Each structure stands twice: as C-alpha cells, then as structure tokens.
N, C-alpha and C positions, 0 to 999 in steps of 0.2 A: 503494501497498498504506501502512494504517495506521501511521505507524511510532514507535508507545508496545505495553507489554505490561504485563499488566496480571493484579487476582491476586493475593494475599501469597503462594502456590508459585512458584509461575512467578519475579513481579522476583526472590523471593529464590532460586528456582539461576540466573536471570540472574547476579550477585552473584558467586555464589560461583562459578561457570565464567567468569568476568571472559572468557570471547575481543573477546565485545561490550565496543562502548563506551557508558556512561551521559553521557547528556546534562543532565536535572533527575527528580529524582522530586518526587511531592507523594503527599500525601497528609492522607485526611482526619481529622481534631483532634477526636477522640470521651473521653469520660472513664476511657474501661475502656482496658487497656495488653493489651497480649498480644506473645505472644513473641512468634512474628516478625516484626510493624511494628516489637518495641525491635532484635529482629537489622541489619536492611535498614538500615535509621538508624545504629545503630550501622559499621556498614562502609561505609555512605553516605559519615560523618562522617570513619571512615578514610582512606578513598577522594579526599574531596577533589569530593566528586558532588553538586552545590546536589540538596538535599529541601526540602519546606515542604509544613508544615504550615493547610491551608485549611478551613471549614469548610462542613455543611454545603451552606448554602447555594449554597455556590458550588461545587461536588463535584456541586452536581445536576447541568453538562450533560451529567458521566457516568454517566447515573443507568442508562441500556440498559445499560448496560454490565457484567459480571458482578466486580468491578471488587473487593471487597472494599474498597476502603480503602487498597487502594493502586496509582499507575501512576507506570509509570518512561516516559522519551521517548529513544528506541532512532533510529543512522539503521538501515537498513533491514538487512535478512540477508543476510549473502554470498553467493552456494552457487559453492557447487564443481565448476570446471572438468573437466568432462567427458571432458579426454585426459588432463588433471594425478591424478587418480584412477583410471585406467585406470593408470600406474606407477610408482603405491605401489605395493614391492614386499610381499605378504600372499599366503599358502596360501588354498584355498576361504573363496573373497569370496562374502556374502550378498547378492545388492541387492535390492530390492524395487522391479519397475515403474509405474508403476498410472496407468491411457490411461480416461478421462473423468471420474475421483472429484473430482466435484464440489461436494460438502456440506463447510465445510471444520471441519467436525468431525467426519465418517470420516475427512479427510483429517489430523488434529488426531490420532486417536484411534490411527489405522496409525503414521505415523510414533512416537509413542509406543515402540507392540510394536516396531514395528526395532529400535530403542533398546537395550527390553529383550531384545530375542531375540542380542542381538548380533550383527545385519546391519549393515554396511560403510555401507549408499544407497540412498538413492533414487529415483527419478530419476520425472520427468518433464514433462509437454511443456507447453509456451509456455499452447499454445487447451484449451478451451473439456478444463479443470483447470482445480481450485485454487489459487492460490498461496500462498505463505506471509505471511498476514496475521495481522493481529493477533487474532483469535478462532483460525484457527490451532494461534499461540501460543498460547494459553489451553486451547485440548484437547486439546497435545501434554505439557501439565503437565510446558512450561523445554524437553519434548526437543528442539523445534528445533534445538538450541542444544550438541546432543550427538554428532548424524551429521552427517555429509554427504550436501546435499538441488542437489540437479544438476538443472536444468531444462534440456533441451534443445527446440529448435526438430521439430524431427522423430526420434519416438521409430524408426519405420518400421527410418533410419539408424542413430542408436545402437545397434536389438535388432543389425541386422545388422555393425556392430565388435564388438559385448560376444563375438555368435558369429565373429567371424576371428582372437579372443582369450581364446580355448578356456573360457567360457561356454556352460553350456546357459542354451535356457530356457523355461519354465514354465509353463504358457497355462491360472489356471484358467475353465473353463467348464463349463456344464450338462449339455448337450450330452457330453461328453466318454466316453470306456471306461475307464479307470483313475483308481482313486479319491484324496484324495492321500495318501496315506497306504503307494502301494503304489511309492511312484516317489521311486528310491537318493537321499538328500540328501551324502551323503558322499562324501567326496574326489574335490569335485573347484567348482570355482566354476558355481554359479546366479543367474541371473532369478527371481521367483515375480510373475507379470503375473495386477495384479487392473485388471477393469474395469469401467465403470458399472453401478449396479444396474439402470438399464432398461433398457439395448443391449447390460453384459457389454463385450468385447476386442472392437478394432473386426476384420476378416476380411485383413482387410491382415496381422496381426501374432498370428494369429492358423493368416495361414501361412508362419508366422517362428518359429510355435514347434516345439521339440525332444521334447518331454510338453504332455499333452494330462491333466489333471485335473479332478473332481472332484468338494465333498462333494456324500456319500452324504445324502437326502434321504428318514423312512422312516414321512411324512404326504406329504400334495397341497401341504402353505402352503409353499410352494418360497421364499421371498425371501426369503432368509439376507442380516442386516445387509452389506455391504464389507467393514465395518473389522473385526467379528465372523469372518468370514470369512477378510480376510488373516488374526489372530490366530492363525487353527485350525491354515490350512497353513503357519506360520511358527513355530509348536508343537510341531509336525511335524517340519520340518527339525529342531528343538533337539534334543529326544526325541532323536535317530538317529543325533544328533551326540556327543548325552555313554553312549547307548549299547551306541556304535563305540566308546569311548576309556579307557567299564567298562564291560565287558558283566552285570558281575553287579547292573547300577540293572537293575528292574523299572520 
C-alpha cells in the first residue's frame, strides 16, 4: 500500500482528525498563497511535523497524482478488528459490506457516503476487492479516518457471525423482488451488501441474505455505478430513521 495521503482537503482532514501519525509533509513551492496550504503548514509547525517546500522540478515525480501541491507521508491505515467492533456497545448498528468492489474510486466514494450517512463500519474482503490505498483515501476525501474499516479473509464467515449477533443482512441484487425502499431499516442492526459492477454479489453470500433488494430501473439502461447505488440505499435508511424519530419530517 502507498503510505501517503495527497490533496489539500485530504491532508488537512488527516491533520484535523489527528488519529494517524504523520512523518513528513512535502509541499509544492508556488508564488501564490492558499488558505488550506497555510493551515496545513500552521498545524504541522505546531505539532512538530517535518514539512518541506519543493520546487516544481523536484515535485515532478508525483506528477501522475492529483496532489494539489501537498503530500503527507503516513503509516498504513490501521484496520479495526471485527470481533472488537462487535463488542462496541451501540444500538441499531449500520454496516456496508463490499463484495468485489475493485475500483478504488468507487471504494473511496462508498466510504465517504457511509461516513456522511452515519454508518458504523465498512467491511471488505482481503481479496478481489480494493484495499485502502492512497487513491481510495483521496476519493473518500479523508473519510477513511472517520469510520471503522474492517478487512476480513472470508465474508461468508463474517456474515454468519453478524447473523448470530442480531444483524440482518440486506443484499442488493438486480433480480430481487423487493425494491430498496420497501424494507424497514429502523430499529435493527443491519448490513447492506454491495457487489461488483460486473458480477454482482457472489451466490454464496446471496444465500445468506435475509432480504434481497433492487433499485428499480425505468429504462433498459441498467448499469448504475456501484458507488451511486450504495448512496441511494444508504440514504433510504437515513430517511427512514429520521422520519421514525421525527414523524412530521417529509
């Protein structure tokens, strides 16, 4: 995994969160001031983090990254242990599980939405799925630092354990009978499973699902991006939970 975070928003979020150590920050020397770069420098200086301004020539080796003139070197993401997560005391836990989401941009977007929607964890397999690298972190806009990320060897085993701990498993499947808005997401622990865009969710995991849901398509163009699909389902859950707490909210 690439042990760096790049982009002004991501690096600033990393520093403001304060959960991960930063060994060094390099910045592109420019004649123009930028408020976010200035804030990054101020925080780095106050915490004793090494930072260095480099000329455009020396920054050239990072030209293939959308770095926006700032890169922070960090230790690898620390994943949450699955059993430790289960021990956390909280009612109505909400989880996203990705089964074969290999595009790091989609993975980052799913994590970003999960944080915004108040989900508690993102669970993904160690194989056939994007791991948390610099591209995922950039796509998540720093959200990887604000949610439990759980990498596991076997989704089947993890889902079995979730079911034994009072979680309901909701799998997205284009051939499902129920629409995503016909499920009651309130007052229960649940995990929403998203599959790969090419193959969907594996058959073994579909068999474990308590509910199978689909997003209805009104045309014959049925290739909705997995990150967009995840956002639609997650925010249906958010809508229902808000309406349950405040019945007058439409």
